[in-house]
N, C-alpha and C positions, 0 to 999 in steps of 0.2 A: 755571541758572547759580548759582554759590555766592556771587557778589559778595563775594569775600574782601576784608577791610579793606585800605585802601591802606598802602603803606610809609610810615614817618615822614618828615616834611619837616624838613630840617636846613639853615638858613641857613649861609653860609660862616663867620661868626664863631662860631657854635655848634659847627660841625664842628672848627674850630681849637681851641676851648676844650676839647672832649672829647679831642682828640688830645693836647694838653698834659697833660690829666688822666691819660690812659693811660700816657704816658711817666713822669709822676711816680709813678704807682702801681707801675710796674716798679722804681722806686728806693725803694719802701717808704713813699712819702708818700701819706697817705690823702686829703688835700684838706680841704675845709670840714668843720669839726667839727659833729657832731650829738650831742655829749655834753650832758647836762642842765645841768651847772654852767657850761659854756662859754656856752650860750645864755642862761641866767638872768643870769650876770654881764654879758654883753654888753647885755642889755635894761636892767639897772640902770645901767650906764655911759652908755648912750645917753640916758637920761631923768633921771638923778640921783635916781631913786625906788627904793624897796626893797620896798614892800608890794604883793604880788600878790593880796591879798584872800583869800577862802575857799580853803583848801588842797585842796578837792575836785578841783581841776583837775590835781593832780599825778599821780593814778592814770592817767588817760588820756594825759597828757603822757609819762609814762615808758613806758607800753605802746607808744605811737606811735613814740617814739625807737627802742625795741628792734625794732619791726617794720620801720622804715625801714632799719636796719642789716642785719637778718637776711633780710628778704623782698624788699625793693624793687628790688634789682639796679640801683642808681642809677649813672648815668654821672656824669662830672665836673660837667656843668651841672646835672644832677639834684640833686647834693649842694648846690650853690649855691642852686638853686631852693627846695629843702626848707628849708635854713637860713634863707633870706630870709623865707619864709612864717612859719616858727616864730618868728623874732625879731620880725617885725611884730605877730604875735598877742600875744606877751608884752609888747611895748611898749604895745599897745592896752589890755591888761589893767591894767598899771601906771597908765596915764593915767586910765582909768575909775575905778579905786579911789581915786586921789588926788583926782579931781574930786569924788567923792561925799564924801570927807573934808572938803573945803573948802566943799562946798555940801550940807550935810545935809538941806536942804529937799527935795532930789530924792527922798528916801525916802518922802515923803508923796504922791507922784504916784499917782493912782488909775488903774487899767486896767480898763475896764468892757466886758464882752461882746466881747472880741476875736474876730475872724472868721478861722479857719484853713482854708486850702485844702490838702488832703493826699491822698495816694493813691500808687499805684505811679508811678514816673517815666514820662514820655512818654504821659500819659493825658489831656491837655488842661488840665492845671493852669495852665500859663503863660498861656494865653489867658484863662481865667477870672480869674486873678489880675490881669492887666492891665486887664480890664474893671471889676472891683470897685474897683481903685485909682483909677478916674476919678471916683468919687463924692466930692464935696467934704467929705462927712461922714466920709470914710475917710482914714486915714494909712497908707501903705505905705512902709517904709524903702527908700530908694534906695541903690544900690551905694556911691556916694561917701561917704554919711554913716555907713555901717557900717564901711567901710574906714578912715575917719579921723574918729572920732566926737567928738573933743575939740578945741574946745568944742562943745557941742550945737548943731545947726543952729538958726537962727532963721527965723521965718516971713518976715520982711521981706527977707531976703537968700537965701532958700532956692533960688531959681533962678539966682542970680549968685555964689554962694559960690566963691572961688578953688579950693577943694578939688575942685570938679567937673572942672576942666581937668586937674589933676594925676591924678585917678583915670582920666579918659578916656585919657590918655597910656599909663597902665599897661594898660588894656584893649586899646589898639591894639597893644601889644607881645604880649599874649596871642593876639590874633587872627592875628598874624604867625606865632607859634610853633605854634599849634594850627589849622592850615589846615582850613577846613571847619566850624569851630565855629559860625559864624553860621547856617548852614543847619540845624544840629542844635539849638542852644540859644543864641539871641542874647544877647550880653553887652554891657554899656555902663554908664558912670558914672551916667546919669540914668534907668536902668531899675529897676523895683522888684526888690529883691534877696531871695533866699531866706534863711530862718533858718539854713541850714547855715553861713553866715558868722558869724552871732551866736554859735552854739554852738561854732564853731571856737575861739574864745578861751577856752572852757572845756575844749577839747581832747576834746570828745565830739560828733563831727560826721562825717557821711558825706562831707564835703568832702575829707577826706584820702584816702579810698579812690578818689575820683574822679580825683585827681591822681597817686596813687602806688599801686603794687601792694603793699598792706599787709594780707594776709589775717589775720595774727595780730591786728592792731588791729581789723580788721573783726569777727572772732569775739568779741573782748572787748566791742565796742560793742553787739553783739546781746544780750549777757548782762548788761550793766552796769545798775546802779541809777542812773537819770538824774534823780533828784530834785534833786540839786545843780545839774545842768545847766540845768534849767528855772527854778530859783531865780535863776541867773545870767542866763538869758534875760529874766526879768522885770526884773531890775536894769537890763539893757541898754535895754529899752523905756522904763523910767522915765527913764533918762538922756536918750534921744533926744526924748521928748515934753516934757521940762522947759521948753523954750523954744519949742516948736512942737507943739501938741496938736490933735487932732481928736476927733470923737465916739467913734470906735473905731479900733483897729488892724485892718488886713487883712494877713495873713501867710501864708507858703507854705513848705512843704518836704516832700518825700517822706519825710524822716527822721522826721517826727512820727508817721508811721504805726506805727512800732514802739515808741513812747514815750507812748501815750495815757494811761496811768496817771499818769505824771509831769506830762504837759501839763495834765490835768484837776485835778491836785493844785495846780499853780501858778495855774491859771485855771479855777476851778470853774464860771464862767458862760460859758465859751467856746462859740462857735458854730462848728460843724465841717462842712465840705463835703468829702466823700470821693468821689474820681473812680475810675472803673473802666474797664478795657480788656482785651481778649484778651491773655493773657500771651504767646501766640505772637508777638505784635507788640511787646510791651513789652520782653521779654528781649533780643532782638537790637538793638533801638533803643537801650536804655541801654548795652548792650555797645559799640555803635558810638560813643556819646558818650564813654565812658571810654577806649576805644581812642585816640580823638583827643586827649584830654587827657593820658593817661599817656605818650604818645610823647615828650613834652617831656623827661621825666626819666630814661628808660631805653631802652637799645638791645636789651634782652633781653626780648621780649614774645611771647607765644604766644596767638593769638586763641582757641584751643580752651580754654586754661586760663582766660582771661578770661570766656568764655561760661559755663563751669561755675561760676565764682565768682559771677557775676551770678544764675544760676539758683538757687543755694543761698541767697545773701544775700537776694534779694527774696522768695523763697518763705517763708523763715524770718521775715523782717520782716512779711510779710503775715499769717502765722499769729499772730504776736504781736498785731497789730492786731485780728484777728478775735476772739482770746480776750479782749482788753481790752474790746471792744464787748459781748461777752457778759457780762462782769463789770459793765459799766455800762449794762445793759439799761434801767434806770429812767431813764436820761438820753436815751432815744431821740429825744426832741423836740429835742435839741441837735445832731442829725445830719441832714444831707441827702445822699443818694446820687445821683450823676449818672454817666452812662455816656459814654464817648468819642464814640460815634456821635451822641448827642444834642447834645453840646457842639459837635462839628464841623458838624452840620447846622443847628442853631438855637441859637447861643450866647446871643442875647438872651433867648430863651425860657427857657434854663437860668438865667440871671441873675434873670429874673422869678420863677422857682420859688424861688430862694434868698431873695429879698426877701419873697415871700409867706409862706414857711415861718417866717422869723424875725421877721416883723412890721416890716420895714424899708420905707422909702418910696422907691419908684422913680419919680421925676418924669418927665414927658414930655421935658423938656430933657435930663435925664441919659440917658434911653434913646436920644435922638437922638445924643448924644455917643458912646455906645457903638456905635451902628450906623455912625457915621462912622469910628470906630476900626477896626472890622472891615473896612470897605470899603477902607481905605488900608493895612491890614496883612494881606494874604492869607496863607494857610497856608504857602506856599513862597516867602515874600517874599525870602528870602536864598538861594534855590536849593533844589534837591531833595535830600532825605536818603534815600539808598538803603542797604539792609541786608537780610541774610537770616539765618535761624537756622543754615543750613549753613555760612555764612561764619565762624561761631563754634563750629563743631563740635557743634551740637546738632540734635536731631530734634524734630518736633512731639510725638511720643509721650512723650519725656522731659519736655517742658514740661507736657503735659497731666497727667501723673502728679504732678508737683510742685505743681500749682495746682488739682488736681481739686476739693477742698473749696471753694476760693474761687469757682470758676466756678459751682458749684451754689448756693452760699450767696447770691451776688449776681446770679444769672441773667445771666452775662456773655455777650455776643453774640460769636460767632466772626467773624473778619474774613478776607477773602481776602488771600493774600500779595501 
């Protein structure tokens, strides 16, 4: 069976919204503006602020807007959805820059030995990230505080901040629009969030290609100098820890895989865990995730096109990461490699390897908490996630060719379909 991806789910209000948009388009009305000055002006008007900080964001911002217009085939709701996201990110940027101007002491915040979990998507990173975040010595950014970071969260009110409820309402809307997302990648206000949301406000993030069909932007991101992006990432962490700090940050994103040079430039003492899995399973799994998310914004999607995009994007990203690790061979002690089958069969053992390698303390009480977490969060807690290569127009041979060097370099085990 091919397990072709399901057709998009459209609630009645969204169907009506799109129908009105099609009618307006026939009359020459384009709908919600995705022009740069319109968005920048709207963000300034919403905040009363004008300083967006380092201009490095403008390159990615402009490339993204162009790709949204030329590539994304947005429906009416998709234009609204894109504009809302972009506007929120610009507002976030204005507020962060203004906060630092008024609180210059934030710049003195030190970030020591941050621990990054990275690797191809769908390789066990979410489970590892969740377990590492249980350590009281660790601080992982939660979704709500990245989405609405001003003022910085405070330790005393971290679990009761009113922004949590606001953020959870937004995630409930996303779960309604992207049916099945919880079985693929659980989302929620109080869950540890990936760095793709932090780097989104620098407009250098895989978040955008997850939500929209933007191959032009995707190609740019794979070639971009991300030094400015990771300087912004560091500023964001300084902001978040200024009122609530721990011994170290624990962070996660598959996007870090293609940006190791910039990451290590911003965080020379970073501790890095890279996860590995059979690409025959990774490619259709991440394709299924993006199929589910992209259906919100467009009615014109082809699973075969999406499959080839993911095959190209992740094989190229992985090649960037492999070359970077070769350049940084002297930093080998800063890396730990774990395989999906190890994480799935013995997650606590994998955590113990991480702690041992980096000289961290895994107490008996913390290990018990981690075991309890695994027991109450089984792998298919939110339902089964089904997908095949054939459903996205790909063959095992094509995937094997694209990832041949990777499979040999890291001795990746093949999985049964």
